[in-house]
C-alpha positions in Angstrom: 24.7 -2.3 72.2 24.2 -5.2 70.0 27.2 -4.9 67.8 30.4 -3.8 69.3 32.7 -4.3 66.6 32.9 -4.1 62.7 33.3 -7.9 62.3 30.0 -8.4 64.2 28.3 -6.1 61.7 29.8 -7.9 58.7 28.7 -11.2 60.0 25.1 -9.7 60.4 25.1 -8.3 56.8 26.9 -11.6 55.4 29.5 -9.7 53.8 33.5 -10.2 53.9 34.1 -6.4 53.6 32.5 -3.2 53.2 33.9 -2.4 49.9 31.4 -4.2 47.9 28.3 -3.6 49.8 25.3 -3.9 47.8 22.2 -1.4 47.9 20.0 -3.9 49.7 22.9 -4.5 52.5 23.1 -0.6 52.7 19.4 -0.6 54.1 20.2 -3.4 56.3 23.1 -1.7 57.5 21.2 1.8 58.0 18.6 -0.3 59.9 21.0 -1.7 62.2 22.9 1.5 63.2 20.8 2.1 66.2 22.0 -1.3 67.6 25.7 -0.4 67.1 28.1 0.9 69.7 28.8 4.4 69.2 32.5 3.7 68.1 31.3 1.0 65.6 28.7 3.4 64.1 31.3 6.4 63.7 34.0 3.9 62.2 31.2 2.7 59.6 29.9 6.2 58.9 33.5 7.3 58.1 34.0 4.5 55.7 30.8 5.5 53.8 30.8 9.2 53.0 29.2 8.0 49.9 25.7 7.0 51.5 24.3 10.3 50.1 26.0 9.6 46.8 24.4 6.2 46.7 20.8 7.6 47.5 21.3 10.1 44.6 22.5 7.7 42.3 19.4 5.8 42.9 17.2 8.7 42.4 19.1 9.7 39.2 18.7 6.2 37.9 14.8 6.3 38.7 14.5 9.9 37.1 16.3 8.4 34.1 13.9 5.6 33.6 11.0 7.6 34.5 12.1 10.1 31.7 12.5 7.0 29.3 9.2 5.6 30.1 7.4 8.9 29.8 9.1 9.4 26.3 8.0 6.3 25.2 4.7 6.6 26.4 4.5 10.0 24.7 5.5 8.4 21.3 3.0 5.5 21.7 0.1 7.9 22.8 0.8 10.0 19.7 0.6 7.0 17.4 -2.5 6.1 19.1 -4.1 9.5 18.6 -2.9 9.8 14.8 -4.5 6.5 14.2 -7.7 7.5 15.7 -7.7 10.8 13.9 -7.1 9.1 10.6 -9.9 6.8 11.1 -12.2 9.7 12.2 -11.0 11.5 9.0 -11.8 8.5 6.8 -15.3 8.0 8.6 -16.0 11.7 8.1 -15.0 11.4 4.4 -17.3 8.5 4.0 -20.3 10.3 5.5 -19.8 12.9 3.0 -20.8 10.7 0.1 -24.3 11.2 -1.2 -25.0 7.6 -2.0 -25.2 6.2 1.6 -28.4 4.9 3.0 -29.7 5.9 6.3 -28.6 2.6 8.0 -25.1 3.1 6.5 -25.0 6.6 7.9 -26.1 5.5 11.3 -23.2 2.8 11.2 -20.4 5.4 10.4 -21.8 7.5 13.2 -21.7 4.5 15.5 -18.1 3.8 14.4 -17.4 7.6 14.9 -18.8 7.4 18.5 -16.6 4.3 19.3 -13.5 6.1 18.0 -14.2 9.1 20.3 -14.9 6.7 23.3 -11.6 4.8 22.7 -9.5 8.1 22.6 -11.3 9.0 25.9 -10.6 5.6 27.6 -6.8 5.8 26.2 -6.7 9.5 27.8 -7.9 8.1 31.2 -5.7 5.2 31.0 -2.6 7.3 30.4 -3.5 9.7 33.3 -3.6 6.6 35.7 -0.2 5.4 34.1 1.4 8.9 34.6 0.0 9.1 38.2 1.6 5.7 39.0 4.8 6.9 37.5 4.6 9.9 39.8 4.2 7.7 42.9 7.2 5.8 42.1 9.4 8.7 41.7 8.1 10.0 44.7 8.7 6.8 46.8 12.2 6.7 45.5 12.7 10.2 46.6 11.3 9.5 50.0 13.6 6.5 50.1 16.7 8.5 49.5 15.7 11.1 51.8 15.1 8.4 54.7 18.7 7.0 53.8 20.0 10.5 54.1 18.3 11.0 57.6 19.4 7.7 59.0 23.0 8.8 57.7 22.9 12.0 59.1 21.1 10.9 62.3 23.5 8.3 63.0 26.3 10.7 62.7 24.8 13.2 64.9 23.8 10.6 67.4 27.3 9.1 67.4 28.7 12.7 67.9 26.5 13.5 70.7 27.1 10.3 72.4 30.8 10.9 72.2 30.3 14.3 73.7 28.4 13.2 76.7 30.8 10.2 77.3 33.7 12.6 77.4 31.9 14.9 79.8 31.4 12.1 82.3 
C-alpha cells in the first residue's frame, strides 16, 4: 500500500493535522484512500464522521445560493415583463389615436412587434439560465453523493479487509 501511516497521508496532503482539513483536501484524501493501508484508512475514517456532514453542508450552500439566484432572477424577470407590458400599453394607446398617418401606425406596429420579440428572447434566455442552474445543483448533488460513496466504500472495504486478515 502507498500510505502506511497517518503522517505519510498528511505529508501527501500538505497539512500539519486533520483538524483544519479544507474541502479541496477532503477530495484529495478521498481519492487517496484506495492507496492507504487498511489500518490507516480506518483510523482516518474514525476521525471524519463528519464526511457526510461536509457533503451535506456543501449541498445546502449550493441550494441556498441557487434559491437566492432564482429569487433575484424572478425579480429581474418581473421588472422586465412589467416594463415591456407598460411599453405595449403605451403603444396600444397611441394606436388608438385618430390623427395618426398610415406610416405612423406602421411604425407603432413595428415597435409592438419588436417588443413582443424581445419578450420571447428574454423568455428563452431565462429558460437557458434556469437549465444551467439545475445542472449546477445536480452536479453538486452528484459530487456529494460520490463523496459519501467513497466514505462508505472506504469503511466497508476497510472492514472487509480486516475481517479477511483476521480469518487468515
